[in-house]
TORDREN-292112 format. One line per 4 residues: number of its first residue (from 1); for each residue x, y, z of N, C-alpha, C, O. Coordinates in nm, 2 decimals. Atoms other than C-alpha are relative to their C-alpha. Example, Ala and Ser with C-alpha at 12.3 -4.5 7.8 and 13.67 -1.06 7.14 Angstrom:
1	0.09,-0.12,0.00,1.23,-0.45,0.78,0.09,0.12,0.00,0.19,0.12,0.07; -0.09,-0.11,0.00,1.37,-0.11,0.71,-0.08,0.11,0.08,-0.03,0.22,0.09 $
***
This chain:
1	-0.10,-0.05,0.11,-0.65,1.63,1.99,0.12,0.02,0.07,0.22,-0.01,0.00; -0.13,-0.02,-0.05,-0.38,1.73,2.24,0.08,-0.12,0.01,0.20,-0.13,-0.02; -0.05,0.13,-0.01,-0.32,1.37,2.31,0.05,-0.06,-0.12,0.15,-0.13,-0.12; -0.03,0.05,0.13,-0.30,1.28,1.95,0.13,0.07,-0.04,0.23,0.00,-0.08 $
5	-0.12,-0.08,0.02,-0.03,1.55,1.90,0.12,-0.04,0.08,0.23,-0.03,0.03; -0.11,0.05,-0.08,0.17,1.43,2.19,0.04,-0.13,-0.05,0.16,-0.16,-0.06; -0.03,0.14,0.05,0.15,1.07,2.06,0.08,0.01,-0.13,0.18,-0.06,-0.15; -0.07,-0.02,0.12,0.26,1.20,1.72,0.14,0.05,0.02,0.23,0.01,-0.06 $
9	-0.14,-0.04,-0.03,0.56,1.37,1.88,0.08,-0.11,0.06,0.20,-0.12,0.02; -0.08,0.10,-0.06,0.66,1.08,2.09,0.04,-0.11,-0.10,0.15,-0.16,-0.07; -0.04,0.10,0.09,0.66,0.84,1.79,0.15,0.04,-0.06,0.22,-0.05,-0.09; -0.13,-0.04,0.06,0.97,1.05,1.66,0.12,-0.06,0.07,0.23,-0.07,0.02 $
13	-0.11,0.06,-0.09,1.17,0.90,1.95,0.07,-0.14,-0.04,0.17,-0.18,0.02; -0.06,0.13,0.06,1.24,0.58,1.74,0.02,-0.11,0.08,0.12,-0.18,0.05; 0.01,0.12,-0.10,1.18,0.33,2.02,-0.10,-0.10,-0.06,-0.22,-0.06,-0.05; 0.08,0.09,0.07,1.03,0.02,1.84,-0.11,-0.04,0.09,-0.23,-0.03,0.06 $
17	0.11,0.04,-0.10,0.84,-0.10,2.16,-0.09,0.12,0.02,-0.21,0.10,0.03; 0.08,-0.12,-0.01,0.72,0.25,2.22,-0.08,0.03,-0.12,-0.20,0.07,-0.10; 0.07,-0.04,0.12,0.62,0.30,1.86,-0.12,-0.11,-0.01,-0.23,-0.07,-0.06; 0.10,0.09,0.01,0.42,-0.02,1.88,-0.12,0.04,0.10,-0.24,0.04,0.07 $
21	0.09,-0.04,-0.09,0.25,0.10,2.20,-0.08,0.12,-0.04,-0.20,0.12,0.00; 0.06,-0.13,0.05,0.17,0.44,2.04,-0.11,-0.03,-0.11,-0.22,0.02,-0.10; 0.08,0.04,0.11,0.03,0.29,1.73,-0.13,-0.06,0.05,-0.24,-0.03,0.01; 0.13,0.06,-0.04,-0.21,0.07,1.92,-0.09,0.10,0.08,-0.21,0.09,0.07 $
25	0.08,-0.11,-0.07,-0.32,0.36,2.15,-0.07,0.09,-0.09,-0.19,0.12,-0.07; 0.07,-0.08,0.09,-0.40,0.57,1.86,-0.11,-0.07,-0.08,-0.21,-0.01,-0.11; 0.10,0.07,0.07,-0.59,0.30,1.68,-0.13,-0.01,0.11,-0.24,-0.01,0.06; 0.12,0.01,-0.09,-0.81,0.26,2.00,-0.06,0.13,0.01,-0.18,0.14,0.04 $
29	0.06,-0.13,-0.02,-0.86,0.63,2.02,-0.08,0.04,-0.12,-0.18,0.11,-0.11; 0.05,-0.05,0.12,-0.94,0.69,1.66,-0.08,-0.10,-0.08,-0.11,-0.07,-0.20; 0.09,0.10,0.07,-1.13,0.37,1.56,0.08,-0.10,-0.09,0.02,-0.16,-0.18; -0.09,0.09,0.07,-0.84,0.17,1.41,0.06,0.06,-0.13,0.03,0.17,-0.18 $
33	-0.07,-0.03,0.13,-0.64,0.17,1.08,-0.09,0.07,-0.10,-0.04,0.16,-0.17; 0.08,-0.04,0.09,-0.94,0.23,0.87,-0.02,0.16,0.00,-0.04,0.22,-0.10; 0.04,-0.13,-0.02,-1.01,0.58,1.02,0.09,0.10,0.05,0.07,0.22,0.05; -0.10,-0.10,-0.08,-0.70,0.72,1.20,0.07,0.08,-0.09,0.14,0.04,-0.18 $
37	-0.07,-0.09,0.08,-0.58,1.03,1.05,0.15,0.03,0.08,0.25,0.07,0.02; -0.12,-0.03,-0.07,-0.31,1.07,1.32,0.11,-0.11,-0.05,0.23,-0.07,-0.07; -0.07,0.10,0.06,-0.17,0.73,1.20,0.06,0.02,-0.13,0.17,-0.01,-0.15; -0.04,-0.04,0.14,-0.16,0.85,0.84,0.12,0.10,0.01,0.22,0.09,-0.06 $
41	-0.09,-0.12,0.00,0.02,1.17,0.95,0.15,-0.06,0.05,0.25,-0.02,0.00; -0.11,0.05,-0.05,0.28,0.96,1.14,0.07,-0.08,-0.12,0.19,-0.06,-0.13; -0.06,0.08,0.11,0.35,0.72,0.83,0.05,0.10,-0.10,0.16,0.08,-0.16; -0.04,-0.10,0.10,0.36,1.02,0.60,0.13,0.08,0.04,0.22,0.11,-0.04 $
45	-0.12,-0.08,-0.05,0.61,1.22,0.83,0.13,-0.09,0.02,0.24,-0.05,-0.03; -0.12,0.08,-0.06,0.83,0.94,0.98,0.04,-0.11,-0.09,0.15,-0.16,-0.07; -0.03,0.12,0.08,0.81,0.66,0.71,0.00,0.06,-0.15,0.05,-0.01,-0.24; 0.02,-0.04,0.15,0.74,0.87,0.39,-0.08,-0.08,-0.08,-0.06,-0.10,-0.19 $
49	0.10,0.08,0.07,0.46,0.65,0.31,-0.14,0.07,0.02,-0.19,0.09,0.13; 0.12,-0.08,-0.01,0.13,0.83,0.23,-0.10,-0.12,-0.02,-0.09,-0.20,-0.12; 0.11,0.09,0.01,-0.18,0.62,0.29,-0.14,0.06,0.01,-0.18,0.14,0.10; 0.12,-0.06,0.01,-0.52,0.70,0.19,-0.11,-0.05,0.10,-0.09,-0.15,0.16 $
53	0.10,0.03,-0.10,-0.83,0.70,0.42,-0.07,-0.15,-0.04,-0.10,-0.18,-0.15; 0.08,0.13,0.01,-1.00,0.35,0.49,0.10,-0.11,-0.05,0.07,-0.23,-0.04; -0.09,0.10,0.03,-0.69,0.17,0.35,0.05,-0.07,0.15,0.07,-0.01,0.25; -0.05,0.07,-0.11,-0.56,-0.10,0.59,0.09,-0.12,-0.03,0.09,-0.16,-0.14 $
57	-0.08,0.12,0.03,-0.32,-0.38,0.64,0.15,0.02,0.02,0.20,0.09,0.10; -0.15,0.00,-0.01,0.05,-0.43,0.58,0.06,0.13,-0.03,0.18,0.15,0.01; -0.05,-0.13,0.01,0.12,-0.07,0.48,0.01,0.06,0.13,0.09,0.15,0.14; -0.03,-0.06,-0.14,0.10,0.01,0.86,0.11,-0.08,0.07,0.14,-0.05,0.19 $
61	-0.11,0.07,-0.07,0.38,-0.24,0.92,0.13,0.08,-0.04,0.15,0.08,-0.16; -0.11,-0.07,0.04,0.70,-0.03,0.93,0.10,-0.09,-0.08,0.12,-0.20,-0.05; -0.09,0.07,0.08,0.94,-0.13,0.66,-0.06,-0.10,-0.10,0.01,-0.14,-0.19; 0.07,0.09,0.11,0.70,-0.34,0.46,-0.02,0.08,-0.13,-0.02,0.02,-0.23 $
65	0.02,-0.07,0.11,0.64,-0.06,0.22,0.11,0.12,0.01,0.12,0.20,0.10; -0.12,-0.10,-0.01,0.96,0.16,0.14,-0.06,0.14,-0.01,-0.17,0.16,-0.04; 0.04,-0.13,0.00,0.95,0.53,0.16,-0.02,0.04,-0.15,0.02,-0.03,-0.24; 0.05,-0.05,0.13,0.81,0.73,-0.13,-0.10,-0.08,-0.07,-0.11,-0.08,-0.20 $
69	0.12,0.08,0.05,0.52,0.50,-0.17,-0.13,0.08,0.04,-0.15,0.13,0.15; 0.13,-0.07,-0.02,0.17,0.66,-0.21,-0.11,-0.11,-0.03,-0.11,-0.17,-0.14; 0.10,0.09,0.02,-0.13,0.45,-0.15,-0.13,0.06,0.01,-0.15,0.15,0.09; 0.12,-0.07,0.00,-0.48,0.55,-0.23,-0.11,-0.06,0.10,-0.07,-0.12,0.20 $
73	0.10,0.02,-0.09,-0.81,0.50,-0.06,-0.07,-0.13,-0.01,-0.07,-0.19,-0.13; 0.07,0.12,0.00,-1.01,0.19,0.03,0.08,-0.13,-0.05,0.02,-0.23,-0.10; -0.10,0.12,0.05,-0.72,-0.06,-0.04,0.00,-0.09,0.11,0.00,-0.06,0.23; -0.02,0.12,-0.09,-0.69,-0.40,0.13,0.13,-0.06,-0.02,0.14,-0.14,-0.12 $
77	-0.13,0.06,0.01,-0.33,-0.51,0.18,0.03,-0.10,0.10,0.03,-0.07,0.22; -0.04,0.09,-0.10,-0.22,-0.82,0.34,0.12,0.03,0.08,0.21,0.09,0.04; -0.10,-0.04,-0.10,0.00,-0.80,0.64,0.15,-0.05,-0.05,0.25,0.00,0.00; -0.13,0.05,0.05,0.27,-1.00,0.46,0.06,0.04,-0.14,0.16,0.00,-0.19 $
81	-0.03,-0.05,0.12,0.27,-0.81,0.15,0.12,0.11,0.01,0.14,0.17,0.11; -0.12,-0.08,-0.02,0.59,-0.60,0.07,0.01,0.08,-0.13,-0.03,0.03,-0.24; -0.03,-0.10,0.12,0.69,-0.31,-0.17,0.14,0.06,0.02,0.16,0.14,0.11; -0.13,-0.06,-0.01,1.05,-0.24,-0.22,0.04,0.10,-0.12,0.02,0.07,-0.24 $
85	-0.01,-0.12,0.10,1.14,0.09,-0.40,0.14,0.02,-0.04,0.17,0.12,-0.10; -0.13,0.00,0.05,1.50,0.03,-0.45,0.08,-0.14,0.01,0.04,-0.23,0.09; -0.07,0.12,0.00,1.76,-0.24,-0.51,0.13,0.01,0.07,0.16,0.13,0.10; -0.13,-0.01,-0.03,2.09,-0.32,-0.37,0.09,0.03,-0.12,0.05,-0.01,-0.23 $
89	-0.07,-0.04,0.11,2.37,-0.18,-0.59,0.08,-0.11,-0.07,0.19,-0.14,-0.02; -0.08,0.10,0.07,2.48,-0.44,-0.84,0.14,0.04,-0.05,0.24,-0.04,-0.07; -0.13,-0.05,0.07,2.75,-0.22,-0.98,0.10,0.05,0.10,0.21,0.10,0.06; -0.09,-0.03,-0.10,2.92,-0.14,-0.65,0.08,-0.12,0.03,0.05,-0.23,0.00 $
93	-0.10,0.11,-0.02,3.22,-0.35,-0.52,-0.08,-0.10,0.09,-0.07,-0.22,0.07; 0.09,0.09,-0.08,2.97,-0.50,-0.26,-0.15,0.05,0.00,-0.18,0.17,0.00; 0.15,-0.04,0.00,2.58,-0.52,-0.25,-0.03,0.01,0.15,-0.15,0.03,0.18; 0.04,0.00,-0.15,2.60,-0.52,0.15,-0.04,0.14,0.04,0.02,0.24,-0.01 $
97	0.06,-0.13,-0.04,2.41,-0.23,0.32,0.09,0.07,0.08,0.07,0.18,0.10; -0.11,-0.07,-0.07,2.71,-0.14,0.52,0.07,0.11,-0.09,0.13,0.20,-0.03; -0.07,-0.09,0.09,2.83,0.04,0.21,-0.07,0.10,-0.07,-0.01,0.18,-0.15; 0.09,-0.11,0.05,2.53,0.24,0.12,-0.11,0.04,0.09,-0.19,0.12,0.04 $
101	0.10,-0.04,-0.08,2.31,0.28,0.42,0.06,0.07,0.12,0.13,0.00,0.21; -0.06,-0.08,-0.11,2.42,0.55,0.66,-0.05,-0.03,0.14,0.02,-0.02,0.24; 0.05,0.04,-0.14,2.20,0.43,0.95,0.08,-0.11,0.06,0.08,-0.13,0.18; -0.09,0.11,-0.05,2.44,0.14,0.99,0.14,0.05,0.05,0.22,-0.03,0.09 $
105	-0.10,-0.06,-0.05,2.70,0.39,1.08,0.15,-0.01,-0.07,0.25,0.03,-0.01; -0.13,0.02,0.07,2.98,0.29,0.83,0.03,0.11,-0.12,0.14,0.15,-0.15; 0.00,-0.10,0.12,2.91,0.53,0.53,-0.06,0.12,0.04,-0.14,0.12,0.14; 0.05,-0.12,-0.03,2.81,0.88,0.53,-0.13,0.04,-0.09,-0.22,0.12,-0.05 $
109	0.10,-0.04,0.11,2.59,0.91,0.22,-0.07,-0.12,-0.05,-0.01,-0.23,-0.06; 0.06,0.09,0.06,2.31,0.72,0.09,-0.04,0.04,-0.16,-0.13,0.12,-0.18; 0.00,-0.04,0.13,2.34,0.75,-0.28,-0.09,-0.11,-0.10,-0.09,-0.10,-0.22; 0.07,0.11,0.08,2.11,0.45,-0.39,-0.14,0.07,-0.01,-0.20,0.10,0.09 $
113	0.13,-0.08,0.02,1.79,0.62,-0.55,-0.11,-0.11,0.02,-0.11,-0.23,0.01; 0.12,0.07,-0.02,1.44,0.52,-0.47,-0.09,0.02,-0.12,-0.10,0.13,-0.18; 0.10,-0.02,0.11,1.17,0.46,-0.74,-0.14,0.02,0.07,-0.21,-0.08,0.13; 0.13,-0.03,-0.07,0.85,0.64,-0.61,-0.10,-0.10,-0.06,-0.10,-0.13,-0.18 $
117	0.11,0.09,0.02,0.55,0.40,-0.61,-0.13,0.05,0.02,-0.15,0.09,0.14; 0.13,-0.04,-0.01,0.19,0.50,-0.67,-0.09,-0.12,-0.01,-0.10,-0.19,-0.12; 0.11,0.10,0.00,-0.08,0.25,-0.56,-0.13,0.06,-0.01,-0.15,0.15,0.07; 0.13,-0.07,0.02,-0.43,0.35,-0.67,-0.10,-0.03,0.10,-0.06,-0.09,0.20 $
121	0.12,0.02,-0.11,-0.76,0.33,-0.47,-0.06,-0.13,-0.04,-0.05,-0.17,-0.16; 0.09,0.12,0.02,-0.96,0.01,-0.42,0.09,-0.12,-0.06,0.05,-0.21,-0.13; -0.10,0.13,0.05,-0.64,-0.22,-0.48,-0.01,-0.09,0.11,-0.02,-0.05,0.23; -0.01,0.12,-0.10,-0.62,-0.57,-0.31,0.12,-0.06,-0.04,0.14,-0.10,-0.15 $
125	-0.13,0.04,0.02,-0.29,-0.69,-0.25,0.01,-0.13,0.10,0.00,-0.12,0.22; 0.00,0.13,-0.08,-0.27,-1.07,-0.14,0.11,-0.02,0.10,0.20,0.06,0.11; -0.12,0.04,-0.10,-0.05,-1.24,0.11,0.13,-0.04,-0.08,0.14,-0.11,-0.18; -0.15,0.03,0.04,0.33,-1.26,0.05,0.02,0.06,-0.14,0.12,0.03,-0.20 $
129	-0.03,-0.07,0.12,0.29,-1.05,-0.27,0.11,0.09,0.02,0.12,0.16,0.13; -0.11,-0.09,0.00,0.61,-0.86,-0.36,-0.01,0.09,-0.12,-0.04,0.05,-0.23; 0.00,-0.10,0.11,0.63,-0.54,-0.56,0.15,0.04,-0.01,0.21,0.09,0.09; -0.15,-0.02,0.02,0.98,-0.49,-0.70,0.03,0.14,-0.04,-0.06,0.21,-0.09 $
133	-0.03,-0.15,0.01,1.16,-0.15,-0.72,-0.01,0.06,-0.13,-0.01,0.18,-0.14; 0.02,-0.07,0.13,1.11,-0.09,-1.09,-0.13,0.03,-0.03,-0.16,0.09,-0.12; 0.14,-0.04,0.01,0.74,-0.07,-1.05,-0.04,0.13,0.05,-0.02,0.16,0.16; 0.04,-0.14,-0.03,0.60,0.28,-1.06,-0.15,0.02,0.03,-0.19,0.12,0.08 $
137	0.16,-0.02,-0.01,0.22,0.22,-1.07,-0.07,-0.13,0.01,-0.03,-0.23,-0.05; 0.10,0.11,0.00,-0.05,-0.01,-0.96,-0.13,0.06,-0.01,-0.18,0.13,0.08; 0.13,-0.08,0.03,-0.37,0.11,-1.11,-0.11,-0.03,0.10,-0.11,-0.12,0.18; 0.12,0.01,-0.08,-0.70,0.17,-0.94,-0.07,-0.14,-0.02,-0.09,-0.18,-0.13 $
141	0.09,0.12,0.01,-0.91,-0.15,-0.86,0.08,-0.12,-0.03,0.02,-0.23,-0.04; -0.08,0.13,0.03,-0.62,-0.40,-0.94,-0.01,-0.09,0.11,-0.03,-0.06,0.23; -0.02,0.12,-0.11,-0.59,-0.72,-0.76,0.13,-0.07,-0.03,0.15,-0.12,-0.14; -0.12,0.08,-0.01,-0.26,-0.88,-0.66,-0.01,-0.12,0.06,-0.01,-0.12,0.18 $
145	0.02,0.12,-0.06,-0.29,-1.24,-0.60,0.11,-0.04,0.09,0.22,0.01,0.08; -0.09,0.04,-0.09,-0.12,-1.41,-0.32,0.13,-0.07,-0.05,0.12,-0.16,-0.13; -0.12,0.06,0.03,0.24,-1.48,-0.36,0.05,0.07,-0.14,0.16,0.03,-0.19; -0.03,-0.06,0.13,0.25,-1.27,-0.69,0.13,0.09,0.01,0.15,0.15,0.12 $
149	-0.12,-0.07,-0.01,0.59,-1.11,-0.77,-0.02,0.10,-0.13,-0.01,0.06,-0.24; 0.03,-0.10,0.08,0.52,-0.78,-0.95,0.13,0.07,-0.05,0.20,0.13,0.03; -0.13,-0.06,0.05,0.81,-0.66,-1.18,-0.04,0.11,-0.11,0.05,0.17,-0.16; 0.03,-0.11,0.09,0.62,-0.41,-1.41,-0.13,0.06,0.05,-0.21,0.00,0.13 $
153	0.12,-0.09,-0.04,0.33,-0.15,-1.38,-0.12,-0.09,-0.03,-0.12,-0.16,-0.13; 0.13,0.08,0.01,-0.02,-0.30,-1.34,-0.11,0.09,-0.03,-0.13,0.19,0.04; 0.11,-0.10,0.04,-0.31,-0.13,-1.53,-0.12,-0.01,0.09,-0.13,-0.10,0.17; 0.12,0.00,-0.10,-0.64,-0.05,-1.35,-0.08,-0.13,-0.03,-0.10,-0.18,-0.14 $
157	0.09,0.12,0.01,-0.87,-0.34,-1.27,0.06,-0.12,-0.05,-0.01,-0.22,-0.08; -0.06,0.15,0.05,-0.62,-0.61,-1.38,0.01,-0.08,0.12,0.02,-0.03,0.23; -0.01,0.12,-0.10,-0.61,-0.94,-1.19,0.13,-0.06,-0.04,0.15,-0.10,-0.15; -0.11,0.05,0.04,-0.26,-1.05,-1.17,0.06,-0.11,0.10,0.06,-0.08,0.22 $
161	-0.05,0.10,-0.09,-0.09,-1.38,-1.03,0.13,-0.05,-0.05,0.16,-0.01,-0.16; -0.11,0.06,0.03,0.22,-1.57,-1.04,0.15,0.07,0.03,0.16,0.18,0.08; -0.15,-0.06,-0.01,0.61,-1.52,-1.05,0.07,-0.04,-0.12,0.12,-0.16,-0.14; 0.03,-0.14,-0.02,0.67,-1.31,-1.25,-0.15,0.01,-0.03,-0.21,-0.07,-0.10 $
165	0.15,-0.02,0.01,0.30,-1.18,-1.22,-0.04,0.01,-0.15,0.04,0.07,-0.22; 0.05,-0.02,0.13,0.10,-1.20,-1.53,-0.15,0.04,0.01,-0.21,0.00,0.11; 0.13,-0.03,-0.01,-0.24,-1.06,-1.60,-0.09,-0.11,-0.05,-0.08,-0.16,-0.17; 0.08,0.12,0.03,-0.50,-1.34,-1.60,-0.15,0.05,-0.05,-0.22,-0.02,-0.12 $
169	0.12,-0.04,0.05,-0.80,-1.13,-1.66,-0.02,0.16,0.06,0.06,0.21,0.13; 0.04,-0.12,-0.06,-0.97,-0.79,-1.59,-0.12,-0.02,0.08,-0.21,-0.10,0.04; 0.12,0.00,-0.08,-1.23,-0.74,-1.32,-0.13,0.02,-0.08,-0.23,-0.05,-0.06; 0.12,-0.03,0.06,-1.48,-0.58,-1.56,0.04,0.02,-0.14,0.15,0.02,-0.18 $
173	-0.01,-0.04,0.14,-1.54,-0.49,-1.93,0.08,0.13,-0.02,0.09,0.20,0.08; -0.07,-0.13,0.02,-1.34,-0.20,-2.08,-0.11,0.11,0.03,-0.07,0.21,0.09; 0.11,-0.11,-0.02,-1.67,0.00,-2.08,-0.02,0.04,0.15,-0.01,0.15,0.19; 0.02,-0.01,-0.14,-1.73,-0.05,-1.71,0.12,0.05,0.06,0.11,0.13,0.16 $
177	-0.12,-0.05,-0.06,-1.37,0.01,-1.62,0.02,0.16,-0.03,0.06,0.23,0.06; -0.01,-0.13,0.03,-1.38,0.34,-1.81,-0.11,0.09,0.09,-0.08,0.20,0.13; 0.11,-0.05,-0.08,-1.70,0.43,-1.62,0.04,0.02,0.15,0.02,0.13,0.21; -0.06,-0.01,-0.12,-1.55,0.35,-1.29,0.12,0.10,0.03,0.14,0.16,0.13 $
181	-0.12,-0.10,-0.02,-1.24,0.55,-1.34,-0.03,0.14,-0.02,0.04,0.24,0.02; 0.04,-0.14,0.02,-1.42,0.85,-1.46,-0.10,0.03,0.13,-0.12,0.15,0.16; 0.08,-0.03,-0.10,-1.66,0.83,-1.16,0.07,0.02,0.13,0.02,0.09,0.22; -0.08,-0.02,-0.13,-1.39,0.80,-0.88,-0.08,-0.01,0.12,-0.06,0.08,0.21 $
185	0.07,0.02,-0.12,-1.63,0.67,-0.62,0.09,0.01,0.12,0.05,0.06,0.22; -0.09,0.02,-0.11,-1.33,0.62,-0.39,0.03,0.14,0.06,0.09,0.14,0.17; -0.02,-0.13,-0.05,-1.31,1.01,-0.35,-0.09,0.04,0.11,-0.07,0.13,0.19; 0.11,-0.03,-0.10,-1.63,0.99,-0.13,0.04,-0.06,0.13,0.10,-0.17,0.13 $
189	-0.01,0.07,-0.13,-1.61,0.93,0.24,-0.10,-0.11,0.01,-0.21,-0.11,-0.06; 0.09,0.10,-0.01,-1.77,0.62,0.36,-0.14,0.03,0.04,-0.23,-0.04,0.01; 0.13,-0.04,-0.04,-2.06,0.80,0.52,-0.08,0.04,-0.13,-0.20,0.00,-0.14; 0.06,-0.02,0.13,-2.14,0.94,0.17,-0.05,-0.10,-0.09,-0.13,-0.09,-0.19 $
193	0.03,0.11,0.10,-2.15,0.60,0.02,-0.11,-0.09,0.06,-0.16,-0.19,0.00; 0.10,0.09,-0.06,-2.41,0.46,0.27,-0.13,0.00,-0.08,-0.19,-0.11,-0.09; 0.13,0.02,0.09,-2.70,0.55,0.04,0.02,-0.07,-0.13,-0.07,-0.09,-0.21; -0.02,0.06,0.13,-2.53,0.37,-0.25,0.04,-0.14,0.03,0.09,-0.21,-0.06 $
197	-0.08,0.12,-0.07,-2.44,0.05,-0.03,-0.05,-0.12,-0.09,0.03,-0.21,-0.11; 0.05,0.11,0.07,-2.66,-0.18,-0.25,0.08,-0.01,-0.15,0.09,-0.12,-0.20; -0.08,0.00,0.10,-2.45,-0.09,-0.55,0.13,-0.07,0.01,0.19,-0.12,-0.08; -0.13,0.06,-0.03,-2.14,-0.22,-0.38,-0.02,-0.15,0.05,0.08,-0.22,0.08 $
201	0.04,0.14,-0.06,-2.32,-0.55,-0.27,-0.05,-0.09,-0.11,-0.08,-0.20,-0.08; 0.06,0.08,0.11,-2.43,-0.67,-0.61,0.11,0.00,-0.12,0.18,0.09,-0.15; -0.10,0.02,0.12,-2.21,-0.82,-0.91,-0.05,0.10,-0.11,-0.16,0.12,-0.14; 0.03,-0.07,0.11,-2.18,-0.59,-1.19,0.00,-0.09,-0.12,0.09,-0.17,-0.15 $
205	0.00,0.10,0.11,-2.29,-0.76,-1.51,0.12,-0.01,-0.09,0.17,0.09,-0.15; -0.12,0.02,0.09,-2.00,-0.91,-1.70,0.12,0.00,0.08,0.23,-0.01,0.02; -0.12,0.00,-0.09,-1.77,-0.91,-1.40,0.05,-0.13,0.00,-0.02,-0.23,-0.03; -0.07,0.12,-0.01,-1.52,-1.18,-1.35,-0.04,-0.07,0.12,-0.11,-0.02,0.21 $
209	0.02,0.09,-0.13,-1.52,-1.47,-1.09,0.04,0.07,0.12,0.13,0.15,0.12; -0.04,-0.08,-0.13,-1.51,-1.34,-0.73,0.13,-0.07,0.06,0.19,-0.01,0.15; -0.12,0.04,-0.06,-1.21,-1.55,-0.66,0.12,-0.01,-0.11,0.10,0.00,-0.23; -0.12,0.01,0.10,-0.86,-1.57,-0.82,0.09,-0.13,0.06,0.07,-0.18,0.17 $
213	-0.07,0.12,-0.04,-0.61,-1.86,-0.81,0.10,0.05,0.11,0.17,0.15,0.10; -0.08,-0.03,-0.11,-0.42,-1.87,-0.48,-0.03,0.12,0.08,0.06,0.18,0.15; 0.03,-0.13,-0.07,-0.60,-1.57,-0.32,-0.03,-0.06,0.14,-0.05,-0.18,0.17; 0.03,0.00,-0.14,-0.66,-1.52,0.05,-0.07,0.11,0.04,-0.11,0.14,0.16 $
***
């Protein structure tokens, strides 16, 4: 525990090479991205990205998901997926970051607002998918196809593909979706779900095809 606290503190030094080493060491100590609480504390504190337990993938790549993003549990996110929570200012004299990003040392204030994004639990986001800044919500159980460009909120259990993304179907019938949303199985830890494993390895009657166009 003392080592984890030390690594949490050292991460604050903002050295990219050191941060990569710290992240890899924490993963080895705590069983990887799926299980590491220290890694989640780091991303919440230093990147302002809150990541639920058992979620893995591109959300743990600094800069891929903007600050003020909250991601649920049991999500699968491709390493190349991106979520942007704000735009360059079209109404300014220039859209260049020199004029709105104080980290670049030319301006003092950052006045471009972020749009908080909430991604539900059990969401699958495919390779090279892009979530635009006006999006506020990706519902529980949604599937974002590879290369999809999301420019509006996505309801629970929707399957979306394309640019701009469109809903091609829902994973389950409305009745099954309502049952899943009310049950909130994702609130349970994985050890609690071991006795229910067969329920997660059989297709639900009326479910859609296991594949989606362009998925990976």
